[in-house]
DODREN-976367 format. One line per field, with one value per atom (N, C-alpha, C): residue number from 1; x, y, z. Coordinates in Angstrom, 1 decimal. Layout:
num: NUM, ...
x: X, ...
y: Y, ...
z: Z, ...
! end
This chain:
num: 1, 1, 1, 2, 2, 2, 3, 3, 3, 4, 4, 4, 5, 5, 5, 6, 6, 6, 7, 7, 7, 8, 8, 8, 9, 9, 9, 10, 10, 10, 11, 11, 11, 12, 12, 12, 13, 13, 13, 14, 14, 14, 15, 15, 15, 16, 16, 16, 17, 17, 17, 18, 18, 18, 19, 19, 19, 20, 20, 20, 21, 21, 21, 22, 22, 22, 23, 23, 23, 24, 24, 24, 25, 25, 25, 26, 26, 26, 27, 27, 27, 28, 28, 28, 29, 29, 29, 30, 30, 30, 31, 31, 31, 32, 32, 32, 33, 33, 33, 34, 34, 34, 35, 35, 35, 36, 36, 36, 37, 37, 37, 38, 38, 38, 39, 39, 39, 40, 40, 40, 41, 41, 41, 42, 42, 42, 43, 43, 43, 44, 44, 44, 45, 45, 45, 46, 46, 46, 47, 47, 47, 48, 48, 48, 49, 49, 49, 50, 50, 50, 51, 51, 51, 52, 52, 52, 53, 53, 53, 54, 54, 54, 55, 55, 55, 56, 56, 56, 57, 57, 57, 58, 58, 58, 59, 59, 59, 60, 60, 60, 61, 61, 61, 62, 62, 62, 63, 63, 63, 64, 64, 64, 65, 65, 65, 66, 66, 66, 67, 67, 67, 68, 68, 68, 69, 69, 69, 70, 70, 70, 71, 71, 71, 72, 72, 72, 73, 73, 73, 74, 74, 74, 75, 75, 75, 76, 76, 76, 77, 77, 77, 78, 78, 78, 79, 79, 79, 80, 80, 80, 81, 81, 81, 82, 82, 82, 83, 83, 83, 84, 84, 84, 85, 85, 85, 86, 86, 86, 87, 87, 87, 88, 88, 88, 89, 89, 89, 90, 90, 90, 91, 91, 91, 92, 92, 92, 93, 93, 93, 94, 94, 94, 95, 95, 95, 96, 96, 96, 97, 97, 97, 98, 98, 98, 99, 99, 99, 100, 100, 100, 101, 101, 101, 102, 102, 102, 103, 103, 103, 104, 104, 104, 105, 105, 105, 106, 106, 106, 107, 107, 107, 108, 108, 108, 109, 109, 109, 110, 110, 110, 111, 111, 111, 112, 112, 112, 113, 113, 113, 114, 114, 114, 115, 115, 115, 116, 116, 116, 117, 117, 117, 118, 118, 118, 119, 119, 119, 120, 120, 120, 121, 121, 121, 122, 122, 122, 123, 123, 123, 124, 124, 124, 125, 125, 125, 126, 126, 126, 127, 127, 127, 128, 128, 128, 129, 129, 129, 130, 130, 130, 131, 131, 131, 132, 132, 132, 133, 133, 133, 134, 134, 134, 135, 135, 135, 136, 136, 136, 137, 137, 137, 138, 138, 138, 139, 139, 139, 140, 140, 140, 141, 141, 141, 142, 142, 142, 143, 143, 143, 144, 144, 144, 145, 145, 145, 146, 146, 146, 147, 147, 147, 148, 148, 148, 149, 149, 149, 150, 150, 150, 151, 151, 151, 152, 152, 152, 153, 153, 153, 154, 154, 154, 155, 155, 155, 156, 156, 156, 157, 157, 157, 158, 158, 158, 159, 159, 159, 160, 160, 160, 161, 161, 161, 162, 162, 162, 163, 163, 163, 164, 164, 164, 165, 165, 165, 166, 166, 166, 167, 167, 167, 168, 168, 168, 169, 169, 169, 170, 170, 170, 171, 171, 171, 172, 172, 172, 173, 173, 173, 174, 174, 174, 175, 175, 175, 176, 176, 176, 177, 177, 177, 178, 178, 178, 179, 179, 179, 180, 180, 180, 181, 181, 181, 182, 182, 182, 183, 183, 183, 184, 184, 184, 185, 185, 185, 186, 186, 186, 187, 187, 187, 188, 188, 188, 189, 189, 189, 190, 190, 190, 191, 191, 191, 192, 192, 192, 193, 193, 193, 194, 194, 194, 195, 195, 195, 196, 196, 196, 197, 197, 197, 198, 198, 198, 199, 199, 199, 200, 200, 200, 201, 201, 201, 202, 202, 202, 203, 203, 203, 204, 204, 204, 205, 205, 205, 206, 206, 206, 207, 207, 207, 208, 208, 208, 209, 209, 209, 210, 210, 210, 211, 211, 211, 212, 212, 212, 213, 213, 213, 214, 214, 214, 215, 215, 215, 216, 216, 216, 217, 217, 217, 218, 218, 218, 219, 219, 219, 220, 220, 220, 221, 221, 221, 222, 222, 222, 223, 223, 223, 224, 224, 224, 225, 225, 225, 226, 226, 226, 227, 227, 227, 228, 228, 228, 229, 229, 229, 230, 230, 230, 231, 231, 231, 232, 232, 232, 233, 233, 233, 234, 234, 234, 235, 235, 235, 236, 236, 236, 237, 237, 237, 238, 238, 238, 239, 239, 239, 240, 240, 240, 241, 241, 241, 242, 242, 242, 243, 243, 243, 244, 244, 244, 245, 245, 245, 246, 246, 246, 247, 247, 247, 248, 248, 248, 249, 249, 249, 250, 250, 250, 251, 251, 251
x: 27.6, 26.9, 27.8, 27.9, 28.7, 28.1, 28.9, 28.5, 27.6, 26.6, 25.7, 26.3, 26.3, 26.9, 26.1, 25.8, 25.3, 26.3, 26.9, 27.9, 27.4, 27.7, 27.2, 28.4, 28.4, 29.4, 28.9, 29.4, 28.8, 29.4, 30.4, 30.9, 31.4, 31.3, 31.7, 30.5, 30.0, 28.8, 29.0, 28.3, 28.3, 29.5, 29.3, 30.4, 30.8, 31.8, 32.2, 31.1, 30.4, 29.3, 28.2, 27.8, 26.8, 27.2, 28.4, 28.9, 28.9, 29.3, 29.2, 27.8, 26.9, 25.5, 25.0, 25.3, 24.9, 25.5, 26.8, 27.4, 26.8, 26.5, 25.9, 24.5, 23.7, 22.4, 22.4, 23.4, 23.5, 23.9, 24.9, 25.4, 24.4, 23.5, 22.5, 21.5, 21.2, 20.2, 20.8, 22.1, 22.8, 22.3, 22.0, 21.7, 20.4, 19.6, 18.3, 18.6, 19.7, 20.0, 20.3, 19.7, 19.9, 21.3, 21.5, 22.8, 23.2, 24.5, 25.0, 25.0, 24.4, 24.4, 25.4, 26.5, 27.5, 27.1, 27.4, 27.2, 28.6, 28.7, 30.0, 29.6, 30.2, 30.0, 31.4, 31.3, 32.5, 32.3, 32.7, 32.6, 33.8, 33.8, 34.9, 36.2, 37.3, 38.6, 38.6, 38.0, 38.1, 37.3, 36.4, 35.7, 35.9, 36.9, 37.1, 37.4, 38.3, 38.8, 37.6, 36.9, 35.8, 34.6, 34.3, 33.3, 33.7, 34.9, 35.4, 35.3, 35.5, 35.4, 33.9, 33.0, 31.6, 31.1, 31.9, 31.5, 32.0, 33.0, 33.6, 32.5, 32.6, 31.7, 30.4, 30.2, 29.0, 29.4, 28.4, 28.7, 29.0, 29.0, 29.3, 30.8, 31.3, 32.7, 32.9, 34.2, 34.6, 35.4, 35.0, 35.7, 36.1, 37.3, 37.6, 37.0, 37.0, 36.4, 37.5, 38.7, 39.9, 41.1, 42.2, 43.6, 44.6, 45.8, 46.9, 47.4, 48.1, 48.7, 50.2, 50.6, 52.0, 51.9, 52.9, 52.9, 53.1, 54.0, 54.3, 55.2, 55.5, 56.4, 55.8, 56.5, 56.1, 55.0, 53.8, 52.6, 51.5, 51.6, 50.8, 49.3, 48.6, 47.2, 46.7, 47.6, 47.2, 47.1, 46.4, 46.2, 46.6, 47.5, 48.1, 47.2, 47.5, 46.7, 47.1, 48.4, 48.7, 48.0, 47.9, 47.1, 45.7, 45.1, 43.7, 43.6, 44.5, 44.5, 44.7, 45.5, 45.8, 44.6, 43.6, 42.4, 41.2, 41.5, 40.5, 39.7, 40.2, 39.5, 39.8, 38.7, 38.8, 38.7, 38.3, 38.0, 38.4, 38.6, 38.6, 37.8, 37.1, 36.5, 37.5, 37.6, 38.5, 37.8, 38.2, 37.7, 36.3, 35.8, 34.5, 34.4, 33.3, 33.1, 33.4, 33.2, 33.5, 35.0, 35.7, 37.2, 37.7, 37.1, 37.6, 37.3, 36.1, 35.6, 36.3, 36.3, 36.8, 38.2, 38.9, 40.3, 41.2, 40.7, 41.5, 42.1, 41.4, 41.9, 41.8, 43.0, 43.1, 43.1, 42.9, 43.0, 44.4, 45.4, 46.8, 47.0, 46.5, 46.7, 45.9, 44.7, 43.9, 44.6, 45.4, 46.1, 47.1, 47.8, 48.7, 48.0, 46.8, 46.1, 45.6, 45.1, 44.6, 45.7, 46.9, 48.0, 48.4, 48.4, 48.7, 47.7, 46.4, 45.3, 45.4, 45.5, 45.6, 46.8, 47.9, 49.1, 49.0, 48.2, 48.0, 46.9, 46.3, 45.2, 43.8, 43.7, 42.3, 41.6, 40.3, 39.5, 39.2, 38.9, 38.7, 37.3, 36.6, 35.4, 35.8, 35.9, 36.3, 35.1, 35.0, 33.8, 34.1, 33.1, 33.2, 31.8, 31.8, 30.5, 30.6, 29.5, 29.5, 28.7, 29.1, 28.3, 27.2, 26.4, 25.2, 25.5, 26.6, 26.9, 27.3, 28.0, 28.4, 27.3, 26.3, 25.1, 24.3, 24.1, 23.2, 23.9, 25.2, 25.9, 26.0, 25.4, 25.5, 26.8, 27.7, 29.0, 29.2, 28.0, 28.1, 28.8, 28.5, 29.2, 30.7, 31.1, 32.5, 33.2, 32.6, 33.2, 33.5, 32.5, 32.6, 33.5, 33.5, 34.5, 35.9, 36.1, 37.5, 38.0, 37.1, 37.5, 37.8, 37.0, 37.2, 38.6, 38.8, 40.0, 41.2, 41.2, 42.4, 42.9, 42.0, 42.5, 42.6, 41.6, 41.6, 42.4, 42.7, 43.5, 44.9, 45.3, 46.6, 46.8, 45.7, 45.8, 45.5, 45.8, 45.7, 44.3, 44.0, 42.7, 42.6, 43.7, 43.7, 43.4, 44.0, 43.8, 42.4, 41.7, 40.3, 39.4, 39.8, 38.9, 38.7, 39.6, 39.5, 39.0, 38.4, 37.9, 36.4, 35.7, 34.3, 34.2, 33.3, 33.1, 31.8, 31.7, 30.5, 30.2, 29.1, 28.7, 27.9, 28.4, 27.8, 27.3, 26.1, 25.6, 25.8, 26.8, 27.1, 25.9, 25.2, 24.0, 22.9, 23.0, 22.0, 22.4, 23.6, 24.1, 23.7, 22.9, 22.5, 21.5, 21.0, 20.1, 18.6, 18.5, 17.1, 16.7, 17.5, 17.3, 17.9, 17.3, 17.8, 17.7, 18.8, 18.7, 17.6, 16.9, 15.9, 16.7, 15.9, 16.6, 17.2, 16.5, 17.0, 18.3, 18.3, 19.5, 20.7, 20.4, 21.5, 22.0, 21.0, 21.4, 22.3, 21.9, 22.7, 24.2, 24.4, 25.8, 26.5, 25.8, 26.4, 26.8, 25.9, 26.2, 27.4, 27.5, 28.7, 29.9, 29.9, 31.1, 31.5, 30.5, 30.8, 31.5, 31.0, 31.6, 33.0, 33.3, 34.7, 35.6, 35.1, 35.9, 36.1, 35.1, 35.2, 36.2, 36.3, 37.2, 38.6, 39.0, 40.3, 40.6, 39.7, 40.0, 39.2, 38.3, 37.5, 36.2, 35.3, 34.0, 33.9, 34.8, 34.7, 34.9, 35.9, 36.2, 35.0, 34.5, 33.4, 32.2, 31.9, 30.7, 30.8, 32.0, 32.2, 32.3, 32.4, 32.6, 31.4, 31.5, 30.3, 30.3, 29.2, 29.1, 27.9, 28.1, 27.1, 26.6, 25.4, 24.8, 24.9, 25.3, 25.6, 25.0, 23.7, 23.1, 21.7, 21.6, 20.3, 19.5, 20.1, 19.4, 18.8, 17.6, 16.9, 15.9, 15.3, 14.4, 13.3, 12.8, 11.7, 12.0, 13.3, 13.7, 14.7, 15.2, 16.2, 15.8, 14.6, 14.1, 14.1, 13.6, 13.6, 15.0, 15.9, 17.2, 17.9, 17.8, 18.5, 17.9, 16.8, 16.2, 16.9, 17.6, 18.3, 19.5, 19.8, 20.7, 22.2, 22.5, 23.9, 24.1, 23.1, 23.2, 23.3, 24.4, 24.7, 24.6, 24.0, 23.9, 24.1, 24.4, 24.4, 25.6, 26.1, 26.9, 26.1, 25.7, 24.6, 25.2, 24.6, 25.1, 24.1, 23.2, 22.3, 21.5, 21.0, 20.2, 21.1, 22.4, 23.2, 23.3, 22.8, 23.0, 21.8, 20.9, 19.8, 19.8, 20.0, 20.1, 18.9, 17.7, 16.5, 16.5, 16.9, 16.9, 18.0, 19.2, 20.3, 20.0, 19.4, 19.1, 17.9, 17.0, 15.8, 16.3, 17.4, 17.9, 18.5, 19.3, 19.9, 18.9, 17.7, 16.6, 15.8, 16.2, 15.5, 15.8, 16.8, 17.2, 16.2
y: 126.1, 127.1, 127.3, 128.5, 128.8, 128.2, 127.9, 127.2, 128.1, 127.5, 128.2, 127.8, 128.7, 128.4, 129.2, 128.5, 129.1, 128.9, 129.9, 129.9, 130.5, 129.8, 130.4, 130.9, 132.2, 132.8, 132.9, 132.1, 132.1, 133.3, 134.0, 135.1, 134.7, 135.5, 135.1, 134.6, 133.5, 132.9, 131.4, 130.9, 129.4, 129.1, 128.3, 127.6, 126.3, 125.7, 124.4, 123.4, 123.1, 122.1, 122.5, 123.8, 124.3, 124.3, 124.6, 124.5, 123.1, 122.2, 120.8, 120.4, 120.7, 120.4, 121.0, 122.3, 123.0, 122.4, 122.1, 121.4, 120.1, 119.3, 118.0, 118.1, 119.1, 119.3, 119.7, 120.6, 121.0, 119.8, 119.0, 117.9, 116.8, 116.6, 115.6, 115.8, 117.0, 117.3, 117.9, 117.9, 118.4, 117.8, 116.5, 115.7, 116.2, 117.0, 117.5, 118.7, 119.3, 120.5, 120.0, 120.7, 120.3, 120.2, 119.3, 119.1, 120.4, 120.7, 122.0, 123.1, 122.9, 124.0, 123.6, 124.3, 124.0, 124.6, 123.9, 124.4, 124.6, 125.7, 126.0, 126.5, 126.1, 126.7, 127.2, 128.4, 129.0, 129.3, 128.2, 128.4, 129.2, 129.6, 130.3, 129.3, 129.9, 129.1, 128.0, 128.2, 127.2, 125.9, 126.0, 124.7, 124.2, 124.8, 124.3, 122.8, 122.4, 121.0, 120.0, 120.3, 119.3, 119.4, 120.6, 120.7, 120.0, 120.2, 119.6, 118.0, 117.5, 116.0, 115.6, 116.4, 116.1, 116.2, 116.9, 117.2, 116.2, 115.3, 114.4, 113.4, 113.2, 112.4, 113.0, 114.3, 115.1, 116.1, 116.8, 117.8, 119.2, 119.3, 120.5, 120.8, 121.9, 122.2, 123.2, 123.3, 124.0, 125.3, 126.4, 127.6, 128.3, 129.0, 129.9, 131.2, 132.1, 133.4, 134.5, 134.1, 135.0, 134.2, 134.8, 134.1, 135.2, 134.8, 135.8, 136.3, 137.4, 137.9, 137.6, 136.6, 136.1, 134.6, 133.9, 132.5, 131.8, 132.4, 131.9, 132.9, 132.7, 133.5, 134.1, 135.2, 135.8, 136.8, 136.2, 137.0, 136.5, 136.9, 136.3, 136.5, 135.4, 135.5, 135.2, 135.1, 134.9, 133.5, 133.2, 131.8, 131.7, 130.9, 130.9, 130.0, 130.2, 129.4, 127.9, 127.6, 126.2, 125.6, 126.3, 125.8, 125.5, 126.4, 126.2, 125.0, 124.8, 123.7, 122.4, 122.4, 121.2, 120.7, 121.6, 121.2, 120.9, 120.9, 120.5, 121.6, 122.9, 124.0, 123.9, 124.2, 124.3, 125.7, 126.6, 128.0, 128.9, 130.2, 131.2, 132.4, 133.1, 134.4, 135.5, 136.4, 137.5, 138.8, 139.9, 141.2, 141.5, 140.7, 141.0, 142.4, 143.0, 144.5, 144.7, 143.7, 143.9, 143.8, 143.1, 143.1, 144.4, 144.9, 146.2, 147.4, 147.3, 148.4, 148.4, 147.2, 147.2, 146.9, 146.3, 145.9, 146.5, 147.5, 148.2, 147.4, 146.4, 145.6, 146.4, 146.5, 147.3, 146.4, 147.0, 146.2, 145.6, 146.4, 145.9, 144.7, 144.7, 143.5, 142.3, 142.6, 141.5, 140.9, 141.6, 141.1, 140.0, 140.3, 139.4, 138.1, 138.3, 137.2, 136.3, 136.9, 136.1, 135.3, 135.9, 135.2, 134.0, 134.2, 133.1, 132.0, 132.4, 131.4, 130.5, 131.2, 130.4, 129.5, 130.1, 129.3, 128.0, 128.1, 126.9, 126.0, 126.3, 125.5, 125.8, 126.9, 127.3, 128.1, 127.9, 128.8, 130.1, 131.2, 132.5, 133.0, 133.4, 134.2, 135.6, 136.5, 137.9, 138.8, 139.5, 140.4, 141.8, 142.4, 143.8, 144.4, 145.7, 146.4, 147.7, 148.5, 149.9, 150.1, 151.1, 151.4, 152.4, 152.7, 153.5, 154.9, 155.6, 156.9, 156.8, 155.8, 155.7, 155.4, 154.6, 154.3, 155.6, 156.3, 157.5, 158.6, 158.6, 159.6, 159.2, 158.0, 157.5, 157.0, 156.6, 156.2, 154.6, 153.9, 152.5, 151.7, 152.1, 151.5, 151.7, 153.0, 153.3, 152.6, 152.5, 151.8, 150.4, 149.7, 148.3, 148.0, 148.8, 148.7, 148.9, 149.9, 150.1, 149.0, 148.5, 147.3, 146.1, 145.8, 144.6, 144.7, 145.9, 146.1, 146.1, 146.7, 146.8, 145.5, 144.5, 143.2, 142.2, 142.1, 141.0, 141.2, 142.5, 142.8, 142.4, 141.9, 141.4, 139.9, 139.3, 137.9, 137.5, 136.2, 135.8, 135.2, 135.0, 134.4, 133.0, 132.3, 130.9, 130.9, 131.9, 132.0, 132.4, 133.1, 133.6, 132.4, 131.3, 130.1, 129.6, 130.1, 129.6, 130.8, 131.8, 132.9, 133.1, 133.3, 133.7, 135.1, 135.9, 137.3, 137.3, 138.0, 138.2, 139.7, 140.1, 141.5, 141.7, 142.6, 142.9, 144.4, 144.7, 146.0, 146.2, 146.9, 147.0, 147.5, 148.3, 148.9, 147.9, 146.7, 145.7, 144.5, 144.6, 143.5, 143.6, 142.7, 142.7, 143.8, 144.5, 145.6, 145.2, 144.0, 143.6, 144.2, 145.2, 145.8, 144.9, 144.8, 144.0, 144.9, 144.8, 145.4, 144.7, 145.5, 144.8, 143.9, 143.0, 142.1, 142.9, 144.0, 144.8, 145.6, 146.1, 146.8, 145.8, 144.6, 143.6, 143.2, 143.0, 142.5, 143.6, 144.9, 145.9, 145.9, 145.7, 145.7, 144.4, 143.3, 142.0, 142.1, 142.7, 142.9, 143.9, 144.9, 145.8, 145.0, 144.2, 143.4, 142.5, 141.9, 141.0, 141.8, 143.0, 143.8, 144.2, 144.5, 144.8, 143.6, 142.4, 141.2, 141.0, 141.2, 141.1, 142.1, 143.3, 144.3, 143.9, 143.1, 142.7, 141.3, 140.4, 139.0, 138.4, 139.1, 138.6, 138.0, 137.8, 137.4, 136.0, 135.1, 133.7, 133.7, 134.4, 134.4, 135.1, 136.1, 136.9, 136.0, 135.3, 134.4, 133.3, 132.8, 131.7, 132.1, 133.4, 133.9, 133.7, 133.1, 133.0, 134.2, 134.9, 136.1, 136.0, 136.1, 135.8, 137.1, 137.1, 138.2, 138.1, 139.1, 138.9, 140.0, 140.2, 141.2, 140.8, 140.2, 139.8, 138.9, 138.0, 137.0, 135.9, 135.6, 134.6, 133.8, 132.7, 131.9, 132.7, 133.8, 134.5, 135.3, 135.7, 136.5, 135.9, 134.7, 134.1, 133.7, 133.2, 132.8, 134.0, 135.1, 136.3, 136.8, 136.8, 137.2, 136.3, 135.0, 134.0, 133.9, 134.4, 134.4, 135.4, 136.4, 137.3, 136.7, 137.1, 136.3, 136.4, 137.4, 137.6, 137.2, 136.8, 136.4, 134.9, 134.4, 133.0, 132.3, 132.9, 132.4, 133.4, 133.0, 133.9, 133.6, 134.7, 134.6, 135.0, 134.0, 134.1, 134.3, 135.3, 135.6, 135.0, 135.8, 135.4, 134.1, 134.0, 132.8, 131.6, 131.7, 130.5, 129.8, 130.5, 129.9, 129.0, 128.8, 127.9, 127.0, 125.7, 124.8, 124.8, 124.9, 125.0, 126.2, 127.3, 128.6, 128.5, 128.0, 127.9, 127.0, 125.9, 124.9, 125.4, 126.1, 126.7, 127.7, 128.4, 129.3, 128.5, 127.4, 126.6, 125.9, 125.6, 125.0, 126.0, 127.2, 128.3, 128.3, 127.6, 127.5, 126.7
z: 44.3, 45.3, 46.5, 47.0, 48.1, 49.4, 50.3, 51.5, 52.4, 53.0, 54.0, 55.4, 56.3, 57.6, 58.7, 59.8, 61.0, 62.1, 62.6, 63.6, 64.9, 66.0, 67.3, 68.1, 68.4, 69.2, 70.7, 71.6, 72.9, 73.8, 73.3, 74.0, 75.4, 76.4, 77.8, 78.6, 78.1, 78.7, 78.8, 79.8, 80.2, 81.0, 82.0, 82.7, 81.9, 82.3, 81.6, 81.6, 82.7, 82.7, 81.8, 81.8, 81.0, 79.5, 79.3, 77.9, 77.3, 78.1, 77.6, 77.3, 78.2, 78.0, 76.7, 76.5, 75.3, 74.0, 74.1, 72.9, 72.6, 73.6, 73.4, 72.8, 73.3, 72.8, 71.3, 70.9, 69.5, 68.6, 69.1, 68.4, 68.2, 69.2, 69.2, 68.1, 67.7, 66.7, 65.4, 65.3, 64.1, 62.8, 62.9, 61.7, 61.1, 61.8, 61.3, 60.3, 60.4, 59.6, 58.2, 57.2, 55.8, 55.3, 54.4, 53.8, 53.2, 53.2, 52.7, 53.6, 54.8, 55.9, 56.9, 57.1, 58.1, 59.5, 60.6, 61.9, 62.6, 63.3, 64.0, 65.4, 66.4, 67.7, 68.3, 69.0, 69.5, 71.0, 71.8, 73.2, 73.7, 75.0, 75.6, 75.6, 75.7, 75.7, 76.7, 77.8, 78.9, 78.6, 77.7, 77.4, 75.9, 75.2, 73.8, 73.8, 74.6, 74.6, 74.9, 76.0, 76.3, 75.4, 74.9, 73.9, 72.6, 72.2, 71.0, 71.0, 72.2, 72.3, 72.0, 72.5, 72.3, 70.8, 70.0, 68.6, 67.7, 68.1, 67.2, 66.7, 65.3, 64.7, 64.3, 64.6, 64.2, 63.1, 62.6, 61.6, 62.2, 63.5, 64.1, 64.3, 63.8, 63.9, 65.1, 65.5, 66.7, 66.3, 66.9, 66.7, 68.0, 68.0, 69.1, 68.8, 69.8, 69.6, 69.3, 69.3, 69.1, 69.1, 68.7, 68.9, 69.1, 69.6, 69.8, 68.4, 68.5, 67.3, 67.2, 68.0, 68.0, 68.0, 67.5, 67.4, 68.8, 69.6, 70.9, 71.6, 72.9, 73.6, 74.9, 75.3, 76.6, 76.5, 76.3, 76.1, 77.0, 78.3, 79.4, 79.1, 79.2, 79.1, 77.6, 76.7, 75.3, 74.9, 73.9, 73.4, 71.9, 71.6, 70.2, 69.3, 68.0, 67.0, 67.1, 67.4, 67.6, 68.8, 69.9, 71.0, 70.6, 69.9, 69.4, 68.5, 67.6, 66.7, 67.5, 68.6, 69.4, 70.2, 70.5, 71.2, 70.3, 69.0, 68.0, 67.3, 67.4, 66.7, 65.2, 64.5, 63.0, 62.5, 63.4, 63.0, 64.2, 63.9, 64.9, 64.4, 65.2, 64.9, 65.2, 64.3, 64.4, 64.1, 64.8, 64.5, 64.9, 65.9, 66.4, 66.9, 66.7, 67.1, 68.6, 69.4, 70.8, 71.1, 70.3, 70.3, 69.8, 68.8, 68.2, 69.2, 69.8, 70.7, 72.0, 72.7, 74.1, 74.2, 73.2, 73.4, 72.3, 71.6, 70.7, 69.6, 69.1, 68.0, 66.7, 66.1, 64.9, 63.6, 62.5, 61.2, 61.0, 61.4, 61.3, 62.1, 63.3, 64.2, 63.6, 63.0, 62.5, 61.3, 60.5, 59.4, 60.0, 61.1, 61.7, 62.2, 62.8, 63.4, 62.2, 61.2, 60.0, 59.4, 59.3, 58.7, 59.6, 60.9, 61.8, 61.8, 61.8, 61.8, 60.5, 59.4, 58.1, 58.0, 58.6, 58.6, 59.4, 60.4, 61.3, 60.8, 59.7, 59.1, 59.7, 60.4, 60.9, 59.8, 59.7, 59.0, 59.8, 59.1, 59.8, 59.5, 60.6, 60.4, 60.7, 59.7, 59.9, 60.0, 61.1, 61.3, 60.9, 60.2, 59.8, 60.1, 60.3, 60.5, 61.1, 60.9, 61.4, 62.7, 63.4, 64.7, 64.3, 65.4, 65.2, 64.6, 65.1, 64.6, 63.2, 62.8, 61.4, 60.5, 61.0, 60.2, 60.0, 61.1, 61.0, 60.2, 60.1, 59.3, 57.8, 57.5, 56.1, 55.7, 56.6, 56.3, 56.3, 56.5, 56.7, 55.5, 54.3, 53.1, 53.2, 53.5, 53.5, 54.6, 55.8, 56.9, 56.6, 56.1, 55.8, 54.7, 53.7, 52.6, 53.1, 53.9, 54.4, 55.3, 56.2, 57.0, 56.2, 55.2, 54.4, 53.6, 53.0, 52.2, 53.1, 54.2, 55.1, 55.5, 55.7, 56.1, 55.0, 54.2, 53.2, 52.0, 51.7, 50.5, 50.7, 51.9, 52.2, 51.9, 51.4, 51.2, 49.7, 49.4, 48.0, 47.8, 46.5, 46.2, 46.8, 46.8, 47.4, 48.9, 49.6, 51.0, 51.3, 50.4, 50.6, 50.7, 50.2, 50.3, 51.7, 52.6, 54.0, 54.9, 54.3, 55.1, 54.8, 55.9, 55.9, 56.4, 55.9, 56.4, 57.1, 58.3, 59.0, 59.1, 58.5, 58.7, 59.9, 60.8, 62.0, 62.0, 61.9, 62.2, 63.7, 64.2, 65.6, 66.4, 65.8, 66.5, 66.7, 66.1, 66.3, 67.1, 67.7, 68.5, 70.0, 70.4, 71.8, 72.2, 71.2, 71.4, 71.1, 70.5, 70.1, 68.7, 68.3, 67.0, 65.9, 64.8, 63.7, 62.4, 61.6, 60.3, 59.5, 58.7, 57.9, 56.9, 56.3, 55.3, 54.2, 53.8, 52.7, 53.1, 54.4, 54.8, 54.9, 55.4, 55.5, 54.1, 53.2, 51.9, 51.1, 51.3, 50.5, 51.0, 52.3, 52.8, 52.4, 52.4, 52.0, 50.5, 49.7, 48.3, 48.1, 49.0, 48.9, 49.2, 50.3, 50.6, 49.5, 48.8, 47.7, 46.6, 46.4, 45.3, 45.6, 46.9, 47.4, 47.1, 47.4, 47.1, 45.6, 44.8, 43.4, 42.8, 43.3, 42.8, 42.9, 44.0, 44.2, 43.6, 43.8, 43.6, 42.4, 41.8, 40.7, 41.1, 40.1, 40.3, 40.9, 40.5, 41.0, 42.6, 43.0, 44.5, 45.2, 44.6, 45.3, 45.3, 44.2, 44.2, 45.2, 45.4, 46.3, 47.8, 48.1, 49.4, 50.3, 51.4, 52.3, 53.2, 53.2, 54.0, 55.0, 56.3, 57.3, 57.8, 58.3, 59.0, 60.5, 61.2, 62.6, 63.5, 63.3, 64.2, 64.7, 65.9, 66.5, 65.5, 64.9, 64.1, 65.1, 64.8, 65.7, 64.8, 65.4, 64.5, 63.9, 64.5, 63.9, 62.7, 62.5, 61.4, 60.4, 60.8, 60.0, 58.6, 58.5, 57.1, 56.1, 56.6, 55.8, 55.4, 56.4, 56.1, 55.1, 55.4, 54.6, 53.1, 52.9, 51.6, 50.6, 51.2, 50.4, 49.7, 48.5, 47.6, 48.1, 48.9, 49.3, 50.8, 51.5, 52.9, 53.0, 53.4, 53.4, 54.7, 55.7, 57.0, 58.1, 59.3, 60.4, 61.4, 62.0, 63.2, 64.4, 65.1, 66.1, 67.5, 68.2, 69.6, 70.6, 71.1, 72.2, 71.9, 70.7, 70.3, 70.2, 70.2, 70.2, 71.5, 72.6, 73.9, 74.3, 73.4, 73.5, 72.3, 72.5, 71.4, 70.4, 71.0, 70.1, 69.2, 69.8, 69.0, 67.9, 68.3, 67.4, 66.2, 66.5, 65.5, 64.7, 65.3, 64.6, 63.5, 63.8, 62.8, 61.7, 62.0, 61.0, 60.1, 60.7, 59.9, 59.1, 59.1, 58.3, 56.9, 56.5, 55.0, 54.2
! end
């Protein structure tokens, strides 16, 4: 069976003391989460090291929210994959809709970032998803298919073992709107079909695909009951340990 994962993207929230407190609260109750369900938290860069220390010996893994598209050099303000690895990261989130929208992150740049992350031994949570205009125009399948192919078709079946996909209906992020379970499932199934077309049924069946649009304890159970939804990339609800763990306990 493919792995179930609940990952918390803290975005640009929490100070260092708040982040440590939140990481400790999640770690303290992580053992309550069923076997086979992975937990990942993605604090801001400034607290990765101290949060990582609090996670040692627990089932909670550490992720960055982004990485540089160069290995090292004169790139002021950037953080390399080796730097992330050195502070204990096991994952990085790449291609989040906010990175695409606000910082001009392209599929071409994401290919470079994924290569660097995998080369450093980091797992990748790659985000794909359509905005409201694309959804209303009926282009959602085409957009998600194109994003998935543009990045992941550059990698091998072996490399795909270290990649998780997160489907974000951009129109449901931070808006309080949520795709219905059926809407989420049909896109997850589409993504799995795109993976199968390139890599075969085994790789597609093993691929963990997360839902990333306003998932919370009240709707997680319904979403996770769908056969192609393997967990969640959680935003706002990840900032409260009880809510985050409540989602993880929905399996």
